[in-house]
C-alpha positions as CSV (number, residue, x, y, z in Angstrom):
1,M,77.5,-123.7,-54.3
2,K,76.5,-126.6,-55.1
3,P,74.6,-129.1,-52.3
4,R,77.2,-131.5,-52.2
5,S,80.0,-129.0,-51.9
6,I,78.0,-127.5,-49.2
7,L,78.0,-131.0,-47.1
8,L,81.7,-131.7,-47.7
9,F,82.7,-128.5,-46.5
10,L,80.3,-128.7,-42.8
11,T,81.8,-132.1,-42.9
12,F,85.3,-130.7,-43.1
13,A,84.6,-128.1,-40.4
14,I,82.6,-130.2,-37.8
15,V,85.7,-132.8,-37.8
16,S,88.1,-130.1,-37.6
17,L,86.6,-128.7,-34.6
18,A,85.8,-132.2,-33.1
19,I,89.7,-133.1,-33.5
20,L,90.5,-129.6,-32.1
21,C,88.3,-130.2,-29.5
22,M,90.2,-133.3,-28.1
23,V,93.6,-132.0,-28.9
24,F,93.4,-128.8,-27.3
25,P,94.6,-128.6,-23.1
26,S,91.6,-129.3,-20.5
27,S,93.2,-126.5,-18.4
28,G,93.2,-124.5,-21.8
29,I,95.9,-122.2,-23.3
30,G,96.9,-119.0,-22.0
31,I,96.9,-116.0,-25.1
32,G,97.5,-112.3,-23.9
33,G,97.1,-112.7,-19.9
34,H,93.2,-114.9,-20.5
35,V,93.2,-118.5,-20.4
36,W,90.9,-119.7,-23.3
37,H,89.1,-122.9,-23.3
38,L,86.8,-124.9,-25.8
39,P,84.2,-127.4,-24.6
40,T,85.1,-131.2,-24.2
41,I,84.0,-133.9,-26.8
42,E,82.0,-135.3,-23.9
43,S,80.1,-131.9,-22.4
44,I,78.9,-131.3,-26.7
45,I,77.5,-135.2,-26.9
46,A,76.6,-135.3,-23.5
47,P,75.7,-131.7,-22.0
48,Q,75.8,-130.8,-18.6
49,K,73.2,-132.3,-16.2
50,Q,70.1,-130.2,-16.0
51,A,69.8,-128.2,-12.8
52,A,68.2,-129.5,-9.8
53,S,64.2,-128.5,-9.7
54,I,63.8,-125.6,-7.6
55,E,60.5,-126.8,-6.6
56,I,60.8,-128.7,-2.9
57,E,58.0,-131.3,-2.3
58,E,57.5,-132.2,1.1
59,E,55.3,-134.8,0.7
60,L,56.9,-138.6,2.0
61,P,56.8,-141.3,-1.1
62,S,53.7,-143.2,-0.5
63,E,55.5,-146.6,0.9
64,E,57.3,-144.5,3.7
65,L,54.1,-142.3,4.4
66,L,52.6,-145.5,4.8
67,Q,54.4,-146.7,7.6
68,L,54.2,-143.8,9.9
69,N,51.6,-144.4,12.3
70,D,51.1,-140.9,13.4
71,S,51.5,-137.2,12.5
72,I,54.8,-136.7,15.1
73,A,56.3,-139.2,13.0
74,Y,55.4,-137.6,9.9
75,Y,56.7,-134.0,11.1
76,Q,59.7,-135.7,12.7
77,Y,60.9,-136.9,9.2
78,L,60.3,-133.4,7.7
79,V,62.4,-131.8,10.5
80,D,65.0,-134.0,10.3
81,S,64.9,-135.3,6.9
82,S,63.4,-132.8,4.0
83,E,65.4,-130.5,2.4
84,L,64.3,-127.4,3.9
85,R,65.2,-129.1,7.1
86,I,67.2,-127.2,10.0
87,V,70.1,-128.9,11.9
88,L,69.7,-128.4,15.5
89,P,72.5,-128.7,17.9
90,E,70.4,-130.4,20.1
91,E,66.5,-131.9,19.6
92,N,64.6,-129.4,21.2
93,Y,67.0,-126.4,20.8
94,L,64.0,-124.1,19.3
95,N,61.6,-125.0,22.1
96,V,62.3,-121.9,24.4
97,F,61.6,-120.3,21.1
98,W,58.4,-121.5,20.7
99,E,57.0,-121.6,24.2
100,A,57.7,-118.0,24.1
101,A,56.0,-117.1,21.3
102,D,53.3,-119.1,22.3
103,R,52.6,-116.9,25.4
104,A,53.5,-113.3,23.7
105,K,50.2,-112.2,23.5
106,G,48.8,-113.5,26.4
107,Q,51.4,-111.8,28.5
108,D,51.0,-108.5,26.4
109,R,54.7,-109.2,24.8
110,V,56.9,-108.2,21.8
111,V,58.9,-111.0,21.6
112,R,61.4,-110.3,18.6
113,I,63.3,-111.7,16.2
114,L,67.0,-110.1,14.8
115,H,67.5,-110.8,11.1
116,Y,70.9,-110.0,10.5
117,G,72.3,-110.1,6.9
118,D,74.4,-109.2,4.2
119,S,72.8,-107.7,0.9
120,Q,70.8,-111.1,0.2
121,I,68.1,-109.9,2.5
122,E,67.9,-105.5,1.4
123,M,64.7,-104.2,1.2
124,D,63.0,-106.3,3.5
125,H,64.1,-109.6,1.5
126,M,62.9,-113.0,3.1
127,S,62.1,-111.2,6.3
128,S,58.8,-110.1,4.9
129,Q,57.6,-113.6,4.3
130,L,58.7,-114.8,7.7
131,R,57.7,-111.9,9.4
132,S,54.2,-112.6,7.5
133,Y,54.1,-116.2,9.2
134,M,55.1,-115.3,12.2
135,Q,52.4,-112.3,13.1
136,K,50.0,-114.3,11.1
137,T,50.7,-117.5,13.7
138,F,51.4,-115.5,17.3
139,G,50.1,-111.9,16.6
140,G,51.4,-108.6,16.4
141,G,52.0,-105.9,13.7
142,G,54.6,-103.1,12.4
143,P,57.8,-103.8,10.4
144,G,59.3,-103.9,13.6
145,L,63.4,-102.4,14.5
146,I,64.1,-99.8,11.6
147,P,67.1,-96.9,11.8
148,F,66.3,-93.3,12.9
149,R,67.2,-92.5,9.2
150,T,66.6,-95.0,6.4
151,L,69.9,-95.2,4.2
152,I,69.0,-98.5,2.2
153,P,64.9,-98.4,0.7
154,T,62.8,-101.0,2.1
155,Y,59.6,-102.2,1.0
156,A,58.1,-102.3,5.0
157,V,57.8,-98.9,5.5
158,R,58.0,-95.3,4.1
159,Q,60.6,-92.9,6.3
160,S,62.4,-89.5,5.8
161,T,64.2,-87.6,8.3
162,R,65.5,-84.0,8.9
163,G,68.1,-82.9,11.2
164,K,72.1,-82.9,12.0
165,L,72.8,-86.5,12.4
166,T,76.3,-88.4,12.4
167,H,76.4,-91.5,10.9
168,L,78.2,-94.2,12.9
169,S,78.6,-97.8,11.6
170,S,81.4,-100.8,12.1
171,F,80.3,-101.8,8.4
172,G,80.1,-100.6,4.4
173,D,81.5,-97.5,2.8
174,S,80.9,-95.3,5.8
175,T,82.5,-97.1,8.6
176,V,83.3,-95.0,11.4
177,V,85.5,-96.8,14.0
178,H,83.8,-96.2,17.2
179,S,86.7,-96.2,20.3
180,K,83.6,-97.7,22.4
181,G,81.7,-99.8,20.5
182,N,78.4,-97.6,20.3
183,Y,76.8,-99.1,17.4
184,G,74.0,-100.4,18.7
185,P,72.1,-103.9,17.6
186,M,71.9,-102.7,14.2
187,M,75.6,-102.6,14.1
188,Q,74.8,-98.7,13.2
189,S,73.7,-95.3,15.1
190,F,73.1,-91.8,14.6
191,R,74.8,-89.5,16.8
192,L,72.5,-86.6,17.5
193,Y,73.8,-83.5,18.6
194,G,70.6,-80.9,19.0
195,S,67.6,-82.0,17.3
196,A,66.2,-84.2,14.8
197,T,62.8,-85.3,13.5
198,A,62.0,-88.7,11.6
199,D,59.0,-89.3,10.0
200,V,57.5,-92.7,9.4
201,K,54.5,-93.7,7.5
202,A,53.1,-97.4,6.4
203,S,54.1,-99.0,3.2
204,T,51.8,-97.8,0.4
205,V,53.4,-101.0,-1.5
206,S,50.6,-103.4,-2.3
207,F,52.3,-106.8,-1.6
208,V,53.7,-106.1,2.2
209,D,51.5,-107.8,4.9
210,E,48.7,-105.4,6.3
211,R,49.8,-106.3,9.4
212,V,52.7,-104.5,8.6
213,K,51.0,-101.2,7.8
214,K,50.0,-100.3,11.2
215,F,51.7,-99.3,14.8
216,S,50.5,-99.0,18.2
217,R,53.6,-99.4,20.3
218,I,56.8,-97.0,19.1
219,R,59.9,-96.9,21.1
220,L,63.1,-95.6,20.6
221,L,66.0,-97.1,21.5
222,F,69.2,-95.1,22.5
223,N,72.6,-93.9,24.7
224,N,72.7,-91.0,26.4
225,I,75.8,-89.0,25.9
226,G,74.7,-86.1,27.5
227,N,73.2,-83.9,30.1
228,G,69.8,-85.9,28.7
229,I,67.1,-87.0,25.9
230,K,63.7,-85.5,25.0
231,A,61.5,-87.0,22.8
232,H,57.9,-87.1,22.3
233,V,56.0,-88.9,19.2
234,T,52.9,-87.1,17.0
235,P,50.4,-89.4,15.6
236,A,49.4,-87.9,12.0
237,P,47.3,-86.1,11.3
238,T,48.2,-84.2,13.9
239,D,46.8,-84.3,17.5
240,S,47.8,-82.0,19.9
241,N,46.2,-83.6,22.8
242,S,48.7,-87.1,22.3
243,I,51.4,-85.6,22.1
244,N,53.7,-87.3,25.1
245,M,56.7,-85.8,25.4
246,Q,59.3,-87.8,27.7
247,T,62.5,-87.2,29.0
248,W,65.6,-89.1,30.1
249,S,68.2,-88.0,32.3
250,L,70.4,-91.3,33.6
251,D,73.6,-92.2,32.1
252,G,73.7,-95.3,29.3
253,T,71.3,-97.1,27.3
254,G,67.4,-96.1,27.8
255,I,64.5,-97.2,26.2
256,M,61.3,-94.7,25.7
257,T,57.7,-96.1,24.8
258,W,54.4,-94.7,23.6
259,R,51.4,-96.7,23.1
260,Y,47.7,-96.1,21.6
261,D,44.8,-97.8,21.9
262,S,43.9,-98.0,18.2
263,S,46.7,-98.6,15.4
264,I,48.1,-95.5,13.4
265,T,49.7,-95.5,10.1
266,H,51.5,-92.3,10.2
267,F,53.7,-90.8,13.2
268,Q,56.6,-88.1,13.6
269,M,59.3,-89.0,16.2
270,H,60.8,-85.5,17.6
271,V,64.0,-85.8,19.5
272,S,66.8,-83.3,21.0
273,G,69.4,-83.9,23.1
274,R,72.8,-85.4,22.7
275,A,73.0,-89.3,22.5
276,D,73.3,-92.2,20.2
277,I,70.2,-92.9,18.5
278,Y,70.2,-96.7,17.8
279,G,66.4,-97.5,16.4
280,I,62.6,-96.8,16.2
281,L,61.0,-100.0,17.0
282,A,57.3,-99.9,15.4
283,D,55.2,-102.6,16.0
284,D,51.3,-103.1,16.3
285,G,50.2,-105.1,19.8
286,S,51.8,-108.1,21.2
287,G,53.1,-111.3,19.4
288,V,56.3,-111.4,17.5
289,A,58.5,-109.2,15.4
290,V,60.6,-110.1,12.9
291,D,63.7,-107.2,12.4
292,N,65.3,-106.9,9.0
293,I,68.7,-105.8,9.7
294,P,70.8,-105.4,6.3
295,M,74.4,-105.0,6.2
296,R,75.8,-104.6,3.1
297,G,79.2,-105.9,1.9
298,C,79.6,-107.5,5.3
299,S,80.8,-111.2,6.1
300,G,79.4,-111.7,9.6
301,K,82.3,-110.5,11.8
302,Q,80.9,-107.1,12.8
303,F,79.0,-108.2,16.2
304,T,82.3,-108.3,18.0
305,L,82.8,-104.8,17.6
306,V,79.9,-103.7,19.3
307,D,80.6,-103.0,23.4
308,E,79.5,-106.1,25.0
309,E,77.7,-104.7,27.7
310,L,75.8,-102.4,25.5
311,L,74.7,-105.3,23.0
312,R,73.6,-107.2,26.6
313,T,71.6,-104.3,27.6
314,T,70.1,-103.5,24.7
315,Y,68.7,-107.1,23.6
316,R,67.5,-107.4,26.8
317,K,65.5,-104.4,26.5
318,M,64.1,-105.5,23.1
319,D,62.9,-108.9,24.6
320,I,64.8,-111.3,21.9
321,G,63.6,-114.6,21.3
322,M,65.9,-115.7,18.4
323,I,68.7,-114.2,16.1
324,I,69.1,-114.9,12.7
325,M,72.7,-114.8,11.1
326,Q,72.4,-114.7,7.2
327,F,75.7,-114.5,6.1
328,G,78.8,-116.2,4.0
329,G,78.0,-115.4,0.4
330,N,80.5,-112.1,0.7
331,T,83.3,-114.2,1.3
332,V,82.6,-116.7,-1.6
333,P,84.3,-114.9,-4.5
334,Y,87.7,-114.3,-2.7
335,M,87.7,-117.8,-0.6
336,E,89.4,-121.2,-1.8
337,S,89.6,-124.8,0.6
338,G,92.1,-124.1,3.3
339,K,93.2,-121.3,5.8
340,K,90.7,-118.6,4.2
341,L,88.1,-121.2,4.6
342,D,88.9,-122.2,8.1
343,S,89.6,-118.8,9.1
344,Y,86.5,-117.7,8.3
345,C,84.3,-120.4,10.1
346,K,86.8,-119.7,13.0
347,S,85.7,-116.2,13.1
348,I,82.0,-117.0,12.5
349,G,82.2,-119.7,15.8
350,E,83.3,-116.5,17.6
351,Q,81.1,-114.4,16.5
352,I,78.0,-116.9,17.9
353,D,79.8,-117.6,21.5
354,Y,79.6,-113.6,21.5
355,I,76.0,-113.4,21.0
356,H,75.6,-116.2,23.3
357,Q,77.4,-114.4,25.9
358,C,74.7,-111.0,25.1
359,C,71.8,-112.9,24.6
360,P,71.8,-116.2,26.3
361,Q,68.1,-116.3,26.3
362,A,68.1,-116.3,21.9
363,R,68.0,-119.1,20.5
364,I,70.7,-118.8,17.4
365,L,69.6,-119.8,13.3
366,F,72.8,-119.2,10.9
367,I,71.8,-118.9,6.8
368,G,74.8,-119.8,5.3
369,P,75.2,-118.6,1.4
370,S,72.7,-119.8,-1.0
371,D,73.9,-121.4,-4.7
372,M,76.0,-118.7,-6.7
373,S,77.4,-119.4,-10.2
374,T,80.6,-118.3,-11.7
375,R,81.5,-118.6,-15.6
376,S,84.0,-121.1,-15.7
377,K,84.4,-123.0,-19.3
378,G,81.6,-121.0,-21.0
379,K,79.2,-121.9,-18.4
380,Y,77.7,-120.5,-15.4
381,Q,78.7,-123.4,-12.3
382,T,78.7,-123.5,-8.5
383,Y,81.5,-121.7,-7.2
384,P,83.7,-124.8,-6.2
385,V,84.4,-123.6,-2.6
386,I,80.6,-123.8,-1.7
387,P,80.2,-127.3,-0.9
388,E,82.6,-127.5,1.3
389,L,81.8,-123.8,3.1
390,I,78.4,-125.0,3.7
391,D,79.4,-128.0,5.1
392,S,81.8,-126.5,7.3
393,L,79.4,-123.9,8.6
394,T,76.9,-126.2,9.7
395,A,79.6,-127.9,11.9
396,V,81.0,-124.6,13.2
397,A,77.3,-124.0,14.0
398,I,76.5,-126.5,16.0
399,R,79.3,-127.1,17.5
400,H,78.9,-123.4,19.2
401,G,75.6,-124.0,19.7
402,A,73.7,-122.6,17.2
403,A,71.2,-124.1,14.5
404,Y,72.0,-123.9,10.9
405,W,69.5,-123.6,7.8
406,S,70.7,-124.5,4.3
407,I,69.8,-121.9,1.9
408,Y,72.1,-123.7,-0.6
409,H,70.1,-127.1,-0.5
410,A,66.7,-125.2,0.2
411,M,66.9,-123.5,-3.5
412,G,67.9,-127.1,-5.2
413,G,71.6,-127.4,-4.6
414,E,74.9,-127.4,-7.0
415,N,74.4,-125.4,-10.2
416,T,70.3,-124.5,-9.1
417,M,71.4,-120.7,-9.7
418,P,70.8,-120.6,-13.6
419,E,67.6,-122.2,-13.8
420,W,66.7,-119.6,-10.5
421,V,67.7,-116.9,-13.2
422,N,66.2,-118.1,-16.1
423,Q,62.6,-118.1,-14.0
424,G,63.4,-114.8,-12.9
425,L,63.6,-115.7,-9.5
426,A,67.8,-114.3,-9.0
427,G,69.8,-111.4,-10.6
428,K,72.0,-111.8,-13.4
429,D,74.7,-111.8,-11.3
430,Y,73.8,-115.3,-10.4
431,I,74.1,-114.1,-7.0
432,H,71.1,-112.4,-5.5
433,F,67.4,-113.0,-5.5
434,T,65.1,-110.9,-7.2
435,Q,62.2,-109.7,-5.5
436,H,59.9,-113.1,-6.3
437,G,63.0,-114.8,-6.0
438,A,63.3,-113.3,-1.8
439,N,60.2,-113.9,-1.6
440,V,60.0,-118.1,-2.6
441,M,63.2,-118.2,-0.2
442,G,61.4,-116.5,2.7
443,D,58.6,-118.8,1.9
444,R,61.1,-121.9,2.8
445,L,62.2,-120.5,5.6
446,A,59.0,-119.8,7.3
447,R,57.7,-123.6,6.2
448,A,61.1,-124.9,7.6
449,L,60.1,-122.9,10.8
450,D,56.5,-124.1,11.0
451,N,57.8,-127.9,10.6
452,S,59.8,-127.3,13.7
453,Y,56.8,-125.6,15.5
454,R,53.7,-128.2,14.6
455,L,56.7,-131.4,15.8
456,Y,56.7,-128.8,19.1
457,L,52.8,-128.3,19.5
458,L,52.1,-132.1,18.5
459,K,54.8,-133.5,21.5
460,R,53.7,-130.9,24.0
461,K,50.3,-132.3,23.3
462,K,51.0,-136.5,23.5
463,E,52.6,-134.9,26.8
464,T,49.8,-133.5,28.2
465,E,47.8,-136.5,27.2
466,N,50.1,-138.8,29.1
467,V,50.0,-136.9,32.4
């Protein structure tokens, strides 16, 4: 074929496609149950704007920085205006937590952060980075609260369980409707009839913080529903002299504690009786613990399924300082603006109120959905409902006395997810973070909280100097 003929053919083909794109309905054409789209001339000539950078810079523009007279103003700027800012219901909302965390080591306390979330936090995602920051800053160690039997693997600890246990859960495929709502603070429990043993070993994963890989303060949280419960912990390698049998005969919620002068990396917990086992608290020393509590498939409406008095009692025994609720992503694919969105946000407000009732001393931080992409007209684009959902969830959190952190804005905002996928920070489902991406987001959450803590310290120092 002659070059001239090839050029004419290509020109004809391009002009024909351009005309077709111009006359093709923008809403598409339905054929065989599917709606077919063609790109517009505008999208070809001026392609979709590149997604926002995934890098978050906290440095102020130089002209603004020159106007700041002290560090308080600098951190106030970060807390109020950066992409990592935490929206607060009142200016000093987190100060109660910072005070407790600062004093924990001197008071021989373990102040806990419960990090609830959907599948986005499975495997200890995000919690691990937050835990590293908290324990480096305030002391403490260990993986924190873990279920008696692990159903979802985690990098934080290695665990196996034997014995007859019935799983009771307020969420997931194994949902069991509990007439009394005795699920416990993990929104699930294991009903014990007879005896069972949990074998707990420190993580061997290289990227897990070394502080997490040891235990010196081990506790069992349970609800006695029979004639009593017995338990003992055996450190490994086995030392018969270290076995400390404990018995609990009172009805209702209880907690048993085993403490060791030096840290261990492996133990077995043997339990017998009739009880609902809510979890094992594996900590090291005093300071701050961060408990990872993933609830696959949840939208954040499980809290009111737990008996109020039970939840209040267990929270009090655990010494809770902060509760993080990271939900919303599971609702996005099925939600549109209007009644569904309003109904969901209303239910979240009810959950926040319920947690306030059960744990009035805790600060509550709600984290809404990240950017999520759906394929539209051949491109991955942010689900249309997400910006409105985030605005509504922020307003609901503030109205109900909780703080809000926007993971959507912290990762870059609209249409950022494709860039995260391209860089290996999110999976091909354009929803979930990879391990690397989860680490990035966990670090950003820690940085957001650190900005608040540094501002708290600076203001406290200034108050002291003015006395």
